[in-house]
N, C-alpha and C positions, 0 to 999 in steps of 0.2 A: 149238182143242183144249180138251177138257173139263178142268176143274180137278179133279185127283185128291185134293186136300186134303193132300198131303204138302208138307213144307217142306224145301227143299234146304239142305245145309250151306253156310255162308258161308265160302268159301275166299279171301276178299279180305283177311283179316287179315294183317298183316305177320308174317314169320317171327320166331321168338324170337331176341333178341339173345344172342350168345355172347361170353364173355370179360369182362374187367373194364370197369367204367364208363369212358368216354372221359376224364373229368376226374380219375380216381383217380391220385394220386401217392403215392410212398413217402416218408413223413416220419417219422423216427425219432430217438430220443435214446439215446445209449450209456449202458448201465448196468453194464457189465462189460468185461473184456478182449475177449471174443468174444460179447457179448450186447447186445441193443438192445430198446427199447420203442417201439411204434408210437405216434405222436402224432395220427394221424387214421385213420379207418376205410377199408376197401376193400370193394368189393362185386363178387363174381364171379357171372356168370350161366352156369350149367351148362346141359346139354341139357334138364333137367327142372326142377331146383330152383335157387334163388339161395342163395349162400353168403356172408353178410356177415362181415367181420373187423372187430370193434369196435376203437376206440382202446385204448391201454394194454395191448396184447398183447405178451408177450415173444417174441423171435425171435432165432435165431442165423443168419438167412438160410439159405443152402444149407449143410447139415451135411456139409461135405467134409473128410475127414481131411487133415492138413497135407501128407502126402506126395503128395497129388493136386491141390493147389490150383493148381499150375502148369498143369494141364490143364483143370480146371473151377474157376474162382475162386468164392469164397463169395458173391459178389454179381455181378449182371450183368443182362442183359435178362430173365432168369427170376426176378429178386428178388420181384416180387409173387406169383408162383406159389409160391415157397419160403415166404413169409410165410403164405399161405393154407394150405399143407400143414402147417406147424407148428401153425396154429390148429385145423385139422381133426383132426389126430392127438391134440392135447391135450384138445379139448373135445367132439368129435363121435364119435370112435371109442372104444368100439363102440356107444355109445348110439343113434346114428341112422344111421350108415353103418359099413361095415367098413373095415379098414385097406387091403384090396385096392381098395375103391372110392375111398378117399382118395388112394391112390397113382395111380389112374387119372385122377382129377380133376387132380392135379398135372401129369401128362403132357399132358392136354387143355389145361390153362391155359397151359402152355409153348408149345403149338402156336398158341394164339390170340395169344400175345405175340410170335410170329415166331422162336422158338428153332429152329435148324436141326434137321433130322430125326434124324440120328445122335446129336447131342449130347443131345437131350431123351430119346431112348430109352436112352442110357447112364445118364443121371441117373435115369430111372425104374427101370432095373434095379438101380441102387445102392440106392434106397430100398426096393425089394423085398427085397434081401438084408438091409437094415437091419431090415425087418419081422420077420425071424426072431429078433432079439434082444429083441423086445417080446412080452409074454405075449398081448396082444390082436392081435398081427400075424401069428400063425402060422395062424389059421383061414383055410382056402381058399388057402393059399400055393401049393399044388401045381397049382392051376388055371392059373396063368400061369408055372409053372416052366420050361416049354420055351422060352418067349420070353426069360426071364431068362437061362437058360443060353446061348441062341443069341447074345444081345447081349454077354454076358460073354466068349464065345469070340472075338468080334470085337474087344472093347476090350482084353482082357488083353495080347495081343502088342504093342499100341501103348503102353500106359501102364506096364506092369510094369518094363521096363528102367530108365526114368528114375526110377520110384518106388523101385526097389532102391537106386539111387545116393543118392537123397535120404534114404532110411532110414538109410544109413550116415553121410551127411554131417551130419545133425542132431545126433547125439550127439558126433561129432568136433568140430564147431564149439562145442558146449557145453563140452567139455573145454578147448579152446584159450581160450575166453572166460573160463573159470574160472581158468586158469593166469595170464592177464593181470590178472584182477581181484584175485587174492590179494595181490600186492605193493602194489597201489594201496590196498587196504583196510588193510594193515599200516602203510603210510605215513600214512594218514589217522588211524589209531588213535594212532600215535606223536605226531603233531602235536596231536591232541586232549589227550593227557596233558601236553603242554608248555604247554597253554593257548593255542596258536596257532589262528588261524582255519582252519576246515576246510570242505571241500565234501563233500556226501554222495556216496558211491560205490555205485551201484546194483548189487546182486548179480545175476548171470545167472539167468534163469528156467529151471526144469527143463524139459527137452525131451521128457519121457516121454509127455505127452499128444499123441498124433498126430492 
C-alpha cells in the first residue's frame, strides 16, 4: 500500500487518571471549634484539569448545619472532596471557574471517592442552595435548578421530621444546661470570695449557630 504521508493519531496513551492521588491523605490541625488547617496538600485530577490544594488551607470539612449532622456528618469518606470544594470556592471562584463548576467538581470528586449515589447528590444539592447566599454563586444557578429541586423533593421528606425535632431540642437543652450551670457558678463565686479553692465552671455555649 502506498504511503499517503499522513500520521495517524496515537491512541495508545493511557486514559487520564481521575480522582485524588492514591497516596493523598487528610492531615489537619484544629484551629477553632469547627475549623481546621491542612498540614499537607491534596491533588485532584479532574476530567480536563488538575486542582491542587496546598498545605495551610483552612477548612470546616463539610459545611453541614447542626440540625442535619445526624444525616450527613461533617467528615467522612467525602472529606477530601469537601476540603477541595472549600479551596475552590475560596480561591478559584470566580477567577478561573464558576461556582456551578466548583460544585460539579465536588460531586464528581465524591463519586471518585466512592460516596453512594443519593448521598452525594443530596450534598451537591445542598451546596447548590448554599450558592444562592454567595454573590458569586448566583450566576448560572438556574441552569441546574431542576436537578436541585428534584433532589430536594426526595430529601426533604426524609430529613425534615428529624431536623424539626432537633431544631426544638437544641435550645431546650441549652436552657436546661443554663439552669444547671447557674447554681454551680454561684457556688463557685461564693467559695472564691471566702478564699477557698475553686474549679472553673464552664458556661454553656449559645446554640443559635445552627
